[in-house]
Each structure stands twice: as structure tokens, then as C-alpha cells.
SETIRO-980913 format. One line per 5 residues: number of its first residue (from 0); their letters; for each residue z, y, x of C-alpha. Coordinates in nm, 4 decimals, padded with zeros to 6 digits. Each point is the difference from the previous one (the first is absolute). Last residue first. Layout:
BEGIN
NUM = A = Z:Y:X; ...
***
This chain:
BEGIN
79 = FAEEI = 00.1938:-00.0617:-01.6057; -00.1087:00.2792:00.2316; -00.3274:00.1580:-00.1067; -00.3318:-00.1399:00.1173; -00.2828:00.2287:00.1049
74 = QAIRG = -00.3387:-00.1701:00.0183; -00.3313:00.0203:00.1815; 00.0728:00.2899:00.2337; -00.2890:00.0118:00.2426; -00.0323:-00.1325:00.3556
69 = QNLVI = -00.2096:-00.3032:-00.0931; 00.2550:-00.0998:-00.2648; 00.3441:00.1583:00.0184; 00.3052:-00.0950:-00.2044; 00.2766:00.2584:-00.0354
64 = RPVAF = 00.3388:-00.1546:-00.0648; 00.3177:00.1223:-00.1683; 00.3148:-00.1962:00.0811; 00.1706:-00.3015:-00.1527; -00.0494:-00.2361:00.2941
59 = TKLLH = -00.1385:-00.3531:-00.0365; -00.3506:00.1418:-00.0487; -00.0189:00.1038:00.3646; 00.0556:-00.3577:00.1170; -00.2858:-00.1367:-00.2103
54 = LDHSA = -00.2221:00.2936:00.0918; 00.0194:-00.0763:00.3730; -00.2896:00.2244:00.1096; 00.2403:00.2703:00.1104; 00.0277:00.3748:00.0534
49 = ILVTV = 00.3616:00.1009:-00.0559; 00.1361:00.3447:-00.0831; 00.3797:00.0230:-00.0114; 00.1718:00.3208:-00.1112; 00.3571:-00.0158:00.1288
44 = GIAHF = 00.2644:00.0628:-00.2656; 00.2718:-00.2520:00.0817; -00.1460:-00.2660:-00.2309; -00.3482:00.0471:00.1502; 00.1306:-00.0899:00.3451
39 = DAFQN = 00.1650:-00.3113:-00.1444; -00.3291:-00.0918:-00.1683; -00.1726:00.0317:00.3387; 00.2585:-00.2385:00.1436; -00.0766:-00.2422:-00.2828
34 = FIERS = -00.3676:00.0278:00.0949; 00.0849:-00.1064:00.3557; 00.2021:-00.2968:-00.1269; -00.2853:-00.1072:-00.2277; -00.2411:00.0084:00.2935
29 = LEPDL = 00.2482:-00.2037:00.2058; -00.0004:-00.2721:-00.2637; -00.3777:00.0105:-00.0530; -00.0860:-00.0391:00.3718; -00.1015:00.3130:00.1870
24 = NGTPE = -00.3326:00.1176:00.1398; -00.0955:00.2628:-00.2578; 00.3539:00.0825:-00.1094; 00.0080:00.3707:00.0845; -00.3612:00.0539:-00.1121
19 = DALLI = 00.0231:00.3776:00.0527; 00.3538:00.1252:-00.0622; 00.0724:00.3694:-00.0570; 00.3661:00.0965:-00.0447; 00.0861:00.3384:-00.1504
14 = KPRNV = 00.3145:00.2114:00.0182; 00.0987:-00.1728:00.3246; 00.3490:-00.1429:00.0619; -00.0275:-00.0093:00.3846; 00.2064:-00.3184:00.0382
9 = LARAI = -00.1955:-00.1729:-00.2767; -00.3294:00.0952:00.1645; 00.1039:-00.1722:00.3228; 00.0995:-00.3094:-00.1964; -00.3410:00.0001:-00.1687
4 = NVRQQ = -00.1762:00.0290:00.3353; 00.2065:-00.2830:00.1482; -00.0666:-00.2227:-00.3010; -00.3753:00.0589:00.0233; -00.0019:-00.0884:00.3710
***
């Protein structure tokens, strides 16, 4: 289902893409593939906002991150 929704978004070329736990029920390989698709969106100018608990996967991408703790901003990390 996640792949279908991402493909649908790709066709529509949105200005912003919101993804809430897009890899929550996926294996690590497919999760990485989904995040690579998000990186492709970002490369063509789409703003991508992802809510995820998979910090390990998020840290593999050189993008800014906002870390929340109990609903409050705990840390803002610049792209590296």
C-alpha cells in the first residue's frame, strides 16, 4: 500500500509530501527503498516531511531533522 501511495504522489508531482510512519510495517530493505524514493522527491524540489520512529534509517540521509520528545521539539539537527 505504501508503494502505491508513493507512486501516486510521484505522478501528481506535489509541492510537499507528508509521510506518517511510511515504513512502520516494512522490512529493512523495503524501508530503505522507500526512503530512497523520498530522497528522489527531495532532489527534484519536493519538500518531504516524514514522521518516523526509525532514527537509524533517518540518520542515513543528509537532511535536516527535528526530533520531538513528548510532543515538544527536543533537538534540531542540521543536514550533514
